[in-house]
MIBAMI-237062 format. One record per residue (C-alpha): residue number from 1; residue in one letter; x negated, y, z negated. Coordinates in Angstrom, 2 decimals. Layout:
residues N
SITE    i  aa        x        y        z
SITE  NUM   a        X        Y        Z
...
***
This chain:
residues 361
SITE    i  aa        x        y        z
SITE    1   m  -193.31  -105.94  -176.36
SITE    2   k  -192.47  -108.83  -174.03
SITE    3   e  -194.53  -107.28  -171.25
SITE    4   m  -197.45  -106.68  -173.62
SITE    5   f  -197.57  -110.34  -174.65
SITE    6   k  -197.26  -111.44  -171.02
SITE    7   i  -200.28  -109.37  -170.02
SITE    8   a  -202.28  -110.51  -173.07
SITE    9   g  -201.44  -114.16  -172.41
SITE   10   a  -202.42  -113.94  -168.77
SITE   11   f  -205.65  -112.10  -169.65
SITE   12   v  -206.69  -114.83  -172.08
SITE   13   g  -205.42  -117.59  -169.81
SITE   14   v  -207.48  -116.45  -166.84
SITE   15   l  -210.73  -115.97  -168.78
SITE   16   v  -210.39  -119.15  -170.83
SITE   17   g  -211.27  -121.66  -168.16
SITE   18   a  -213.38  -124.78  -167.97
SITE   19   g  -216.41  -123.27  -169.72
SITE   20   f  -214.52  -121.90  -172.72
SITE   21   a  -211.83  -124.54  -173.19
SITE   22   s  -214.37  -127.34  -172.95
SITE   23   g  -216.64  -125.56  -175.45
SITE   24   q  -219.55  -125.43  -172.98
SITE   25   e  -219.74  -121.62  -172.77
SITE   26   i  -219.36  -121.17  -176.54
SITE   27   l  -222.15  -123.69  -177.07
SITE   28   v  -224.58  -121.99  -174.67
SITE   29   f  -223.93  -118.33  -175.47
SITE   30   f  -223.13  -118.48  -179.20
SITE   31   v  -223.51  -121.77  -181.08
SITE   32   n  -227.07  -122.45  -179.92
SITE   33   f  -228.14  -119.26  -181.75
SITE   34   g  -227.03  -120.72  -185.09
SITE   35   l  -225.32  -118.44  -187.61
SITE   36   w  -226.30  -115.35  -185.64
SITE   37   g  -224.16  -116.74  -182.84
SITE   38   l  -221.08  -116.20  -185.02
SITE   39   a  -222.04  -112.53  -185.29
SITE   40   g  -222.27  -112.61  -181.51
SITE   41   t  -218.62  -113.68  -181.25
SITE   42   l  -217.60  -110.58  -183.25
SITE   43   l  -219.69  -108.32  -181.00
SITE   44   s  -218.14  -109.88  -177.90
SITE   45   a  -214.65  -109.53  -179.35
SITE   46   a  -215.10  -105.80  -179.93
SITE   47   v  -216.24  -105.21  -176.35
SITE   48   f  -213.44  -107.39  -174.96
SITE   49   v  -210.84  -105.33  -176.82
SITE   50   f  -212.10  -102.08  -175.32
SITE   51   i  -212.56  -103.43  -171.80
SITE   52   g  -209.17  -105.13  -171.76
SITE   53   m  -207.40  -101.97  -172.89
SITE   54   a  -209.29   -99.71  -170.46
SITE   55   l  -208.93  -101.89  -167.37
SITE   56   a  -205.23  -102.66  -167.81
SITE   57   g  -204.50   -98.97  -168.34
SITE   58   m  -206.52   -98.01  -165.28
SITE   59   g  -204.66  -100.57  -163.19
SITE   60   k  -201.32   -99.01  -164.14
SITE   61   r  -202.45   -95.44  -163.45
SITE   62   l  -203.60   -96.43  -160.00
SITE   63   q  -200.67   -98.77  -159.31
SITE   64   a  -203.36  -101.26  -158.31
SITE   65   t  -202.50  -104.21  -156.08
SITE   66   s  -206.09  -105.51  -156.06
SITE   67   h  -209.29  -104.75  -157.92
SITE   68   k  -210.53  -102.50  -155.12
SITE   69   e  -208.65   -99.39  -156.27
SITE   70   v  -210.01   -99.63  -159.81
SITE   71   v  -213.58  -100.48  -158.77
SITE   72   y  -213.89   -97.60  -156.31
SITE   73   g  -212.32   -95.29  -158.85
SITE   74   i  -214.80   -95.95  -161.63
SITE   75   c  -217.91   -96.63  -159.52
SITE   76   g  -217.62   -94.19  -156.63
SITE   77   p  -217.68   -94.94  -152.88
SITE   78   h  -221.27   -96.16  -152.60
SITE   79   f  -221.86   -98.10  -155.83
SITE   80   g  -218.24   -99.25  -155.57
SITE   81   k  -219.00  -101.20  -152.39
SITE   82   m  -221.73  -103.17  -154.15
SITE   83   v  -219.58  -103.88  -157.21
SITE   84   d  -216.64  -104.80  -155.00
SITE   85   g  -218.82  -107.33  -153.22
SITE   86   l  -220.12  -108.65  -156.54
SITE   87   i  -216.63  -109.17  -157.96
SITE   88   t  -215.30  -110.66  -154.76
SITE   89   f  -218.09  -113.23  -154.56
SITE   90   f  -217.84  -114.00  -158.29
SITE   91   m  -214.12  -114.75  -157.99
SITE   92   f  -214.99  -117.43  -155.48
SITE   93   a  -217.90  -118.68  -157.64
SITE   94   v  -215.63  -119.03  -160.69
SITE   95   t  -213.12  -120.96  -158.61
SITE   96   v  -215.93  -123.35  -157.66
SITE   97   v  -216.96  -123.78  -161.32
SITE   98   m  -213.36  -124.47  -162.36
SITE   99   l  -212.91  -127.18  -159.73
SITE  100   a  -216.16  -128.77  -160.86
SITE  101   g  -214.97  -128.58  -164.47
SITE  102   a  -211.70  -130.31  -163.59
SITE  103   g  -213.64  -133.13  -161.96
SITE  104   a  -215.95  -133.49  -164.97
SITE  105   l  -213.01  -133.58  -167.40
SITE  106   l  -211.03  -136.17  -165.45
SITE  107   d  -214.15  -138.30  -165.17
SITE  108   q  -214.99  -138.11  -168.89
SITE  109   q  -211.45  -138.61  -170.19
SITE  110   f  -209.72  -140.82  -167.64
SITE  111   g  -212.55  -142.40  -165.65
SITE  112   i  -211.44  -140.74  -162.42
SITE  113   p  -214.44  -140.17  -160.12
SITE  114   v  -215.60  -136.55  -160.06
SITE  115   l  -215.05  -136.31  -156.31
SITE  116   v  -211.44  -137.45  -156.58
SITE  117   g  -210.72  -135.32  -159.65
SITE  118   s  -212.03  -132.14  -158.05
SITE  119   a  -210.07  -132.90  -154.88
SITE  120   l  -206.81  -133.33  -156.83
SITE  121   a  -207.46  -130.08  -158.71
SITE  122   t  -208.09  -128.27  -155.44
SITE  123   i  -204.79  -129.44  -153.97
SITE  124   l  -202.86  -128.35  -157.06
SITE  125   v  -204.59  -124.95  -157.31
SITE  126   v  -203.98  -124.12  -153.65
SITE  127   a  -200.32  -125.12  -153.99
SITE  128   i  -199.82  -122.83  -157.01
SITE  129   v  -201.66  -119.91  -155.38
SITE  130   c  -199.12  -119.97  -152.57
SITE  131   l  -196.39  -119.07  -155.11
SITE  132   d  -195.37  -115.51  -156.00
SITE  133   i  -197.83  -113.70  -158.32
SITE  134   h  -195.14  -113.09  -160.97
SITE  135   r  -194.66  -116.84  -161.25
SITE  136   v  -198.41  -117.35  -161.42
SITE  137   i  -198.81  -114.87  -164.29
SITE  138   a  -195.90  -116.42  -166.17
SITE  139   l  -197.47  -119.86  -165.76
SITE  140   i  -200.85  -118.67  -167.00
SITE  141   g  -199.43  -116.89  -170.05
SITE  142   a  -197.18  -119.76  -171.07
SITE  143   i  -200.05  -122.19  -171.66
SITE  144   t  -202.13  -119.80  -173.80
SITE  145   p  -200.39  -120.69  -177.12
SITE  146   l  -201.34  -124.33  -176.58
SITE  147   l  -204.97  -123.31  -176.28
SITE  148   v  -204.80  -121.31  -179.52
SITE  149   l  -203.41  -124.30  -181.42
SITE  150   t  -205.90  -126.69  -179.85
SITE  151   s  -208.92  -124.51  -180.62
SITE  152   f  -207.77  -124.02  -184.21
SITE  153   g  -207.18  -127.75  -184.72
SITE  154   v  -210.58  -128.70  -183.29
SITE  155   a  -212.32  -126.11  -185.47
SITE  156   v  -210.61  -127.29  -188.67
SITE  157   y  -211.50  -130.92  -187.95
SITE  158   a  -215.12  -130.06  -187.12
SITE  159   i  -215.59  -128.01  -190.29
SITE  160   y  -213.92  -130.67  -192.44
SITE  161   t  -216.16  -133.43  -191.06
SITE  162   r  -219.40  -131.43  -191.21
SITE  163   e  -222.26  -133.66  -192.29
SITE  164   a  -225.39  -131.48  -192.18
SITE  165   d  -226.07  -128.50  -194.45
SITE  166   i  -226.58  -124.97  -193.16
SITE  167   a  -230.37  -125.23  -193.12
SITE  168   a  -230.24  -128.42  -191.03
SITE  169   i  -227.76  -126.86  -188.60
SITE  170   e  -229.96  -123.80  -188.19
SITE  171   s  -232.97  -126.01  -187.50
SITE  172   l  -231.02  -127.98  -184.91
SITE  173   a  -229.72  -124.80  -183.25
SITE  174   s  -233.25  -123.43  -182.88
SITE  175   a  -234.15  -126.48  -180.79
SITE  176   q  -231.30  -125.92  -178.30
SITE  177   v  -231.49  -124.03  -175.01
SITE  178   a  -229.38  -120.86  -175.30
SITE  179   g  -228.03  -118.66  -172.54
SITE  180   a  -230.33  -115.73  -173.45
SITE  181   q  -233.37  -114.92  -175.55
SITE  182   y  -231.48  -112.99  -178.26
SITE  183   w  -228.08  -113.61  -179.84
SITE  184   w  -226.80  -110.10  -179.11
SITE  185   l  -227.89  -110.39  -175.48
SITE  186   g  -226.09  -113.72  -175.18
SITE  187   a  -222.94  -112.12  -176.60
SITE  188   l  -223.09  -109.21  -174.16
SITE  189   l  -223.85  -111.52  -171.23
SITE  190   y  -220.76  -113.54  -172.08
SITE  191   v  -218.60  -110.42  -172.02
SITE  192   s  -220.31  -109.13  -168.90
SITE  193   y  -219.63  -112.03  -166.58
SITE  194   n  -216.13  -112.45  -167.98
SITE  195   v  -215.44  -108.79  -167.22
SITE  196   v  -216.53  -109.37  -163.63
SITE  197   a  -214.04  -112.23  -163.50
SITE  198   g  -211.33  -110.35  -165.40
SITE  199   v  -211.27  -107.08  -163.43
SITE  200   p  -209.15  -108.47  -160.56
SITE  201   i  -206.35  -109.99  -162.63
SITE  202   l  -206.30  -107.13  -165.16
SITE  203   a  -206.05  -104.58  -162.36
SITE  204   i  -203.16  -106.44  -160.73
SITE  205   m  -201.33  -107.01  -164.03
SITE  206   g  -201.81  -103.39  -165.09
SITE  207   g  -200.52  -102.20  -161.74
SITE  208   m  -197.31  -104.21  -162.17
SITE  209   a  -196.66  -103.02  -165.75
SITE  210   s  -193.73  -100.68  -166.35
SITE  211   n  -195.87   -98.13  -168.20
SITE  212   e  -199.50   -97.41  -169.01
SITE  213   r  -199.15   -97.81  -172.76
SITE  214   g  -197.73  -101.31  -172.45
SITE  215   a  -200.51  -102.28  -170.04
SITE  216   a  -203.23  -100.93  -172.36
SITE  217   w  -201.80  -102.64  -175.45
SITE  218   g  -201.51  -105.89  -173.51
SITE  219   g  -205.20  -105.71  -172.61
SITE  220   l  -206.13  -104.84  -176.19
SITE  221   l  -204.11  -107.74  -177.61
SITE  222   g  -205.66  -110.08  -175.07
SITE  223   g  -209.13  -109.02  -176.22
SITE  224   l  -208.23  -109.67  -179.86
SITE  225   i  -206.87  -113.13  -179.12
SITE  226   l  -209.91  -114.01  -177.04
SITE  227   g  -212.28  -112.80  -179.77
SITE  228   s  -210.45  -114.82  -182.42
SITE  229   l  -210.63  -117.96  -180.30
SITE  230   m  -214.35  -117.46  -179.77
SITE  231   l  -215.02  -117.15  -183.51
SITE  232   i  -212.85  -120.13  -184.48
SITE  233   l  -214.20  -122.47  -181.84
SITE  234   g  -217.76  -121.29  -182.39
SITE  235   l  -217.55  -122.02  -186.12
SITE  236   g  -216.17  -125.48  -185.44
SITE  237   l  -218.80  -126.45  -182.86
SITE  238   l  -221.61  -125.09  -185.03
SITE  239   s  -220.43  -127.28  -187.89
SITE  240   r  -220.87  -130.37  -185.71
SITE  241   l  -223.78  -129.24  -183.54
SITE  242   g  -225.60  -132.53  -184.05
SITE  243   t  -222.72  -134.33  -182.34
SITE  244   v  -221.85  -131.94  -179.52
SITE  245   a  -225.33  -130.73  -178.49
SITE  246   g  -225.81  -131.44  -174.79
SITE  247   a  -222.22  -132.63  -174.21
SITE  248   a  -220.42  -131.44  -171.06
SITE  249   m  -217.07  -131.26  -172.88
SITE  250   p  -217.89  -130.66  -176.59
SITE  251   t  -214.30  -129.88  -177.60
SITE  252   l  -212.94  -133.03  -176.02
SITE  253   l  -215.71  -135.10  -177.60
SITE  254   l  -214.67  -134.02  -181.11
SITE  255   v  -210.99  -134.61  -180.46
SITE  256   g  -211.70  -138.07  -179.06
SITE  257   e  -213.65  -138.86  -182.22
SITE  258   a  -210.63  -137.92  -184.35
SITE  259   s  -207.94  -139.58  -182.25
SITE  260   p  -208.09  -141.19  -178.80
SITE  261   v  -204.37  -140.54  -178.34
SITE  262   l  -204.69  -136.88  -179.26
SITE  263   s  -207.69  -136.50  -176.96
SITE  264   t  -205.44  -137.29  -173.99
SITE  265   f  -203.12  -134.42  -174.91
SITE  266   v  -206.01  -132.02  -175.49
SITE  267   a  -207.60  -133.08  -172.20
SITE  268   l  -204.39  -132.11  -170.42
SITE  269   v  -204.32  -128.73  -172.20
SITE  270   i  -207.93  -128.04  -171.21
SITE  271   l  -207.15  -129.14  -167.66
SITE  272   a  -204.24  -126.71  -167.59
SITE  273   m  -206.50  -123.85  -168.67
SITE  274   i  -209.06  -124.82  -166.05
SITE  275   l  -206.39  -124.77  -163.35
SITE  276   n  -205.07  -121.43  -164.69
SITE  277   t  -208.43  -119.76  -164.24
SITE  278   a  -208.91  -121.31  -160.82
SITE  279   v  -205.46  -120.07  -159.76
SITE  280   g  -206.09  -116.52  -161.01
SITE  281   m  -209.50  -116.28  -159.37
SITE  282   l  -208.51  -117.84  -156.03
SITE  283   y  -205.36  -115.71  -155.81
SITE  284   s  -207.28  -112.50  -156.49
SITE  285   f  -210.01  -113.50  -154.02
SITE  286   i  -207.57  -114.13  -151.17
SITE  287   a  -205.54  -111.00  -152.02
SITE  288   r  -208.69  -108.94  -151.51
SITE  289   f  -208.68  -109.77  -147.79
SITE  290   v  -205.18  -110.89  -146.78
SITE  291   p  -201.69  -109.42  -147.48
SITE  292   k  -199.91  -111.43  -150.18
SITE  293   g  -196.85  -113.53  -149.43
SITE  294   t  -197.66  -114.07  -145.75
SITE  295   g  -198.38  -117.17  -143.71
SITE  296   v  -201.94  -115.97  -143.19
SITE  297   f  -202.34  -115.74  -146.98
SITE  298   r  -201.32  -119.37  -147.39
SITE  299   l  -203.58  -120.49  -144.57
SITE  300   a  -206.50  -118.56  -146.08
SITE  301   s  -205.78  -120.18  -149.45
SITE  302   v  -206.08  -123.65  -147.95
SITE  303   g  -209.30  -122.84  -146.08
SITE  304   t  -210.95  -121.16  -149.07
SITE  305   g  -209.87  -123.98  -151.35
SITE  306   l  -211.58  -126.52  -149.12
SITE  307   v  -214.84  -124.55  -149.11
SITE  308   a  -214.70  -124.16  -152.91
SITE  309   f  -214.14  -127.90  -153.29
SITE  310   v  -217.27  -128.71  -151.27
SITE  311   c  -219.35  -126.26  -153.34
SITE  312   s  -217.99  -127.72  -156.61
SITE  313   l  -219.78  -130.99  -155.92
SITE  314   l  -222.99  -129.39  -157.25
SITE  315   g  -221.83  -130.30  -160.78
SITE  316   f  -220.11  -128.52  -163.69
SITE  317   v  -222.94  -128.13  -166.23
SITE  318   s  -225.41  -127.04  -163.57
SITE  319   l  -223.00  -124.44  -162.20
SITE  320   v  -222.24  -122.95  -165.65
SITE  321   g  -225.94  -122.58  -166.44
SITE  322   m  -226.76  -121.12  -163.03
SITE  323   v  -223.82  -118.90  -162.01
SITE  324   y  -222.73  -117.20  -165.23
SITE  325   p  -226.04  -115.73  -166.51
SITE  326   i  -226.82  -114.22  -163.09
SITE  327   f  -223.49  -112.45  -162.85
SITE  328   g  -223.72  -111.52  -166.53
SITE  329   y  -226.76  -109.33  -165.94
SITE  330   l  -225.21  -107.78  -162.83
SITE  331   g  -221.99  -107.14  -164.73
SITE  332   f  -223.72  -104.77  -167.18
SITE  333   f  -223.55  -102.08  -164.51
SITE  334   l  -219.79  -102.54  -164.21
SITE  335   i  -219.26  -102.32  -167.98
SITE  336   a  -221.32   -99.11  -168.13
SITE  337   s  -219.24   -97.59  -165.30
SITE  338   i  -215.96   -98.50  -167.02
SITE  339   m  -217.10   -96.91  -170.28
SITE  340   v  -218.30   -93.71  -168.60
SITE  341   a  -215.09   -93.29  -166.60
SITE  342   w  -212.82   -94.00  -169.57
SITE  343   f  -214.60   -91.74  -172.06
SITE  344   r  -214.93   -88.94  -169.52
SITE  345   q  -211.22   -88.95  -168.92
SITE  346   r  -210.39   -89.07  -172.64
SITE  347   w  -212.89   -86.60  -174.03
SITE  348   q  -213.04   -84.02  -171.25
SITE  349   g  -209.36   -84.14  -170.40
SITE  350   v  -210.00   -84.81  -166.72
SITE  351   p  -206.84   -86.13  -165.05
SITE  352   w  -207.34   -89.74  -164.01
SITE  353   r  -206.50   -89.21  -160.37
SITE  354   e  -208.97   -86.33  -160.26
SITE  355   t  -211.58   -88.71  -161.64
SITE  356   i  -210.73   -91.09  -158.83
SITE  357   k  -211.13   -88.36  -156.21
SITE  358   q  -214.57   -87.61  -157.60
SITE  359   g  -215.52   -91.28  -157.34
SITE  360   g  -215.89   -91.73  -161.08
SITE  361   k  -218.99   -89.49  -161.11
***
């Protein structure tokens, strides 16, 4: 049970980064569709539950130490190379977005220049990445309960202070720029690019689990928690869409409206989640190329962190709108491969390692 909650907490902690915790992703991919966006959160939650369970279980069966074993297993040797490259590059891209998000948050809340804020975040992330992975996972999972409480509190306040009626909110939502043309496509895109980001950490966590069942249940629980957070926060932001539309940090904006003192605490919680995601992505990215726990690993972490910092200067909102949709469409191929491999093993009774030998075909 303890292991299951640790995996679930780390799963949620890694995926809930700057875009989610700030409310920016929920705004773009769900809230801007109006009431249909809430249906989108339920669709995303269902897919997250399945993907989390399947990937964590696969990681344990393969004793995975990086995402490479799982990717080549479900995608085959040829398609696996392309997906491996996609995931590897996306891990770096997410790290860049998180560093940009940290800079934007520190600027909005504390008046720290974006350049300085992103630089401080980079130093802290690189320092944490150099720790042992068990400590990293424990750190990520420990902060997740704070996020749950924060999201719930923001949602309750937003609903309680709702000023416009449903018709007015729907009209306002129709005037916003959403992350896709249709609500169901936006929901699937959200899952898709998060799956690309989540494969590395889920594979590593599943590989370290003591048994496959615990790994699978941890992934399933993580999907449920993530889906619940999406629905709660989406409902809250939709209730106050007139206030948060176009804001870089919608969640923080609402909290600051309620209490300037409380907004400082929430800003620190969001910052912690941003750093968590950056740590998980940067660690997995470096582990793909360099043996963990070595001097070369630490040196690579510093070098990669510096490059990510420079790229983060493009800006948080711009990066979210540019990076995530692109990888969302590409991630559909990965989701399809995971589903085919999982159902084939379950329904046809093909031993998992035999499926791996056949390249997931």
